[in-house]
Residue, then its C-alpha position, 0 to 999 in steps of 0.5 A: m500500500e502506498y503512503h506519503i509523508d513530507g514529500i516522501k513516498y513509501h509502501i508497506f508490506d507484510p512478510t509473515g507479520n514483520i511489517t516493513a516500510l520501503v521508501e522509494t523517494p531518494v534520501d541521502v544515507k545520512a538523512q535516512p534515520g529521520p524519515a524512518e522514525q517518522i514512518m514508524a511513529r505514524h505506523p506503530r506496527v512497522e518494525q523496520v524501514g528500508f530505502v529502495r531504488r531501481a538499478d541504472d541502465n549502466e549498472s549490472g549484476f543486480d536489478m535494484e538496491l535495498r538499504m536498511a535504515g540501520g545499514e543492517f541486512c534483512g531477509n524479510a525486507s529483501m523479499c518485500a523489495a523484490v515484490w515492490y520491484t516486480e509490482q513497479t515493473s508490472e505496472k510499466g509493462h515489464v513483468c518479471g515472469t509470465e502473465s499468461d496465467r494469474k500466477q506470475a513467477g520470476k526472480v529479482v536480484l538485489r544489492v542489499s546493505g550488509a551483504s557483499a554479494p547480490v541476493e536473489v529472490k524468487f517469487t510466485k504471485a499466489a493471489e491478489n497482493l500475495y506472493s510466495t517468496a524464496i530467498r537464497m540467504p548468504q552463508a554464515l561467516d562463522i558459527t561458534k560458542r561464546s561466553f556471555s554475561a548478564g547480571a550474575l549469570t555467565e553462560e556459553l551460547p551459540i552465536v551465528r555471525l552473518e554479514g550485516i547481523s548476528h544472532i544468538i540462539i537461546e534454547p530452553g536448557s539455557l539459563y538465559s531462556l528466562l529472559m523470555g519472561d522479562r522482556k525489559a531485561a531481555e531488551k537491555t541484554v541484547r543492547q549490551w551484548c550487541g555493544q560487546l560484539n560491535a555488531e551491526g545488528l544482534g538478535l536473540m533467537f529463543l528457539q524451542k522444539e515442538t513435535e515436528e516443528y520449531v517455535l521461534t521468538p525473535l528479539v532484534y536490536v539494530p544500533g544504526s536505527g536505534t530500534v529494538f523489536w520483539e519481531n513477528s518474524c525474522a528471516s535472518g534469525s530463522c536462517a541462523a537457527a537452521m544453520y546452527l541446527a545443521a552444523r550441530s547435527g552435521h546433516k541437512a536441516d529442513v526446518t519449519l519455524r512457527e513465529p508470532g506472525g506465521v510460519l517460515r521454512v528454511v532448508c540448510d545443508p552444511a555442504v552447500p553455502g547459505a540457506q534457502l528461506e521460504g515465506r509469503v509477502r502481502s503487499 
């Protein structure tokens, strides 16, 4: 849906509840936090803001560019950006994919903040304003364990470091799983640990196994935009959880994650770089 504020044009998307605003009006990078704050103040459900532009004719290797307000990497916003791009090109008669039936299909290649290589998003138009999307997420830089302290507690936790953002995995056996019941303490802790790691963004991924699926509750802090959210879904955090599970088992992981905003699926093979994440985007 299209909106305007102080001469800035933006759109709001729903990728599995992780409500995302994308600004298409050009804004200088240093000035981006201002309109991002205005948009989030006007729309309290918006959890993140990105800035998009289509690639120039003389640029090659990608179709469009996405920069998050905090300079971090975001998988959900990348899928939204691909939907924005295909809707814009469709309106101008340059459909990505085929129009022979109601299910448009295609792919968009993005240059995204926090990622050194282009990011590819595939999509299928499932219904009016609804897209099934799949994104090839970048490989983890490393998956290690590190000692973390908060108050009187000290414990080793798994951390998955991605380009543009890192995620700490917290399972029910961890002492820090108690942070789920004290959100104020959890928000203080994620800020503290992000500073210690000097990370562009940090997520605490509370991960619990339930029968044939996992339940994931994501808390994400981005210092560049000053935002901390208990997100309805987190694409990079979901991939981090699947990468951790695959690395721990040494086998391919096909993981269904039930999150507050819906379900995401991640397929990760330790022998193949990166992971594939599948979700839905409503425009």
